[in-house]
C-alpha positions, 0 to 999 in steps of 0.5 A, a space after each residue: 894132888 889136884 895141883 900136881 895133876 894140874 901142873 903137869 897138864 898145863 905143862 903138856 898142853 902149853 896152857 901157861 903164859 911161859 912155855 914149859 921147858 923141854 925137860 919138864 915136858 919130858 918129865 911130865 910125859 914120863 910121869 903121865 905114861 907110867 903105870 906105877 901105883 906105889 908112889 902116892 903122887 904117881 899119875 895113876 894114884 892121883 887119878 884114882 884118888 880124885 875119881 878120874 879115869 887115868 886111861 881116859 885123861 892119858 889118851 886125851 892129853 896125849 892126843 892133844 900134846 904136840 910132838 916133842 923129839 928127845 935124844 932117846 927117841 920120839 914122842 910118837 913111839 911113846 904114844 904107841 907104847 902108852 896107849 897099849 
């Protein structure tokens, strides 16, 4: 579970040697902003299992993630909906 979280954080924050593909960034943003809890590998489930406050880590990552424009809208609109 920690590896799944680490992979997503590295993709979103650009910590890898090679930049993440835009589709991976979109996938990880959708995962990060989801409040789903039924899946054992959902963001909220992983955070709870690891003893991490999901809201706090979500805010921190979204505040440092560079904007990504996608065909269905901008990250800016997602940030607003994710923080509420």
